[in-house]
C-alpha positions as CSV (number, residue, x, y, z in Angstrom):
1,M,16.8,-7.3,2.8
2,G,13.3,-8.7,3.2
3,S,11.2,-11.7,3.7
4,A,12.2,-14.7,1.6
5,N,8.6,-15.9,1.2
6,A,7.6,-12.7,-0.8
7,S,4.8,-11.7,1.6
8,I,6.0,-8.1,1.6
9,P,7.2,-5.9,-1.3
10,T,10.7,-5.6,0.1
11,T,11.8,-9.2,-0.7
12,E,14.1,-8.0,-3.4
13,P,16.8,-5.5,-3.0
14,I,15.8,-2.1,-4.5
15,L,18.3,0.3,-6.0
16,S,16.8,3.7,-6.2
17,R,18.0,6.1,-8.8
18,P,17.3,9.8,-9.2
19,M,14.0,10.2,-11.0
20,Y,11.6,13.1,-12.0
21,A,11.6,15.7,-9.2
22,N,13.5,13.6,-6.7
23,S,16.6,15.8,-6.7
24,R,17.2,18.7,-4.4
25,G,14.9,21.5,-5.5
26,G,13.3,19.3,-8.1
27,A,9.8,19.5,-6.7
28,A,10.1,23.3,-6.7
29,M,11.3,23.4,-10.3
30,S,8.5,21.1,-11.5
31,S,5.5,22.6,-9.7
32,L,3.4,25.8,-9.5
33,A,1.6,27.6,-6.7
34,F,-1.5,29.5,-7.7
35,V,-2.0,32.7,-5.8
36,S,-4.0,35.9,-6.2
37,G,-2.7,38.4,-8.7
38,C,-2.2,41.2,-6.1
39,S,-0.1,39.1,-3.8
40,V,2.2,37.3,-6.3
41,D,5.1,39.6,-5.5
42,R,4.8,39.5,-1.7
43,V,4.0,35.8,-1.1
44,K,7.2,34.3,-2.4
45,A,9.3,36.5,-0.1
46,S,7.1,36.3,3.0
47,Y,6.7,32.5,2.9
48,G,10.1,31.7,1.6
49,L,8.8,29.7,-1.4
50,S,11.2,28.4,-4.0
51,K,8.5,27.2,-6.5
52,S,7.1,29.4,-9.2
53,L,4.0,31.5,-8.4
54,V,1.3,32.0,-11.0
55,P,-1.5,34.5,-10.6
56,V,-5.0,33.1,-10.8
57,K,-7.1,34.7,-13.6
58,N,-10.7,34.5,-14.7
59,C,-11.8,31.8,-12.3
60,R,-15.0,33.3,-10.8
61,K,-17.4,31.8,-13.4
62,I,-15.8,28.4,-14.2
63,T,-18.3,25.6,-14.5
64,K,-18.3,22.0,-15.6
65,R,-18.9,23.1,-19.2
66,D,-15.4,24.8,-19.1
67,T,-13.5,21.5,-18.6
68,K,-11.8,20.2,-21.7
69,W,-12.7,16.5,-21.9
70,N,-15.2,16.1,-19.1
71,D,-18.0,18.6,-19.8
72,W,-20.9,16.2,-20.2
73,L,-23.7,16.8,-17.7
74,G,-26.4,14.1,-17.6
75,E,-29.8,14.5,-16.1
76,M,-29.8,12.4,-12.9
77,S,-33.0,11.7,-11.0
78,V,-33.8,9.5,-7.9
79,D,-37.3,8.6,-7.0
80,P,-37.6,9.2,-3.3
81,E,-40.3,6.5,-2.9
82,T,-38.8,3.6,-4.9
83,Y,-35.1,4.7,-5.0
84,V,-35.1,4.2,-8.8
85,V,-32.1,5.9,-10.3
86,K,-32.3,7.3,-13.8
87,A,-29.6,8.9,-16.0
88,D,-31.1,10.8,-18.9
89,G,-34.3,9.0,-18.4
90,V,-32.8,5.5,-18.5
91,H,-33.2,3.3,-15.5
92,C,-29.8,2.4,-14.0
93,T,-29.6,-0.9,-12.3
94,C,-27.1,-3.7,-11.7
95,D,-27.2,-7.1,-10.2
96,P,-25.7,-7.6,-6.7
97,A,-22.1,-8.7,-6.8
98,D,-21.3,-12.3,-6.1
99,V,-17.7,-11.6,-5.3
100,L,-16.1,-8.5,-4.0
101,P,-12.4,-8.3,-5.1
102,L,-9.9,-7.6,-2.3
103,A,-12.7,-7.5,0.3
104,R,-11.4,-8.9,3.7
105,S,-9.4,-11.7,2.0
106,V,-6.4,-9.5,1.2
107,N,-4.8,-6.8,3.3
108,L,-2.7,-4.3,1.4
109,F,-0.2,-2.7,3.7
């Protein structure tokens, strides 16, 4: 069962049920493998893959600007003499931390 003092996560009995792609072949049915367009027909047979293969297209010139919700590029600079960090011309600084959470006082498995 587990430890009665709750010091480990297995103190309670756990009843696992089939979820998401946990069934036989579920991972293959819910995932894709990206391969080159010229090898898409041969790769599945030669490697014995059961997941769907999708040819990669138009990926040579992808940049940060092509990402949907994460395309902002700030101007970062670091002065090599003073180590002053600036983001878009604004000096970035923070006070030293008084307490570091989960630092040496807690061990997580």
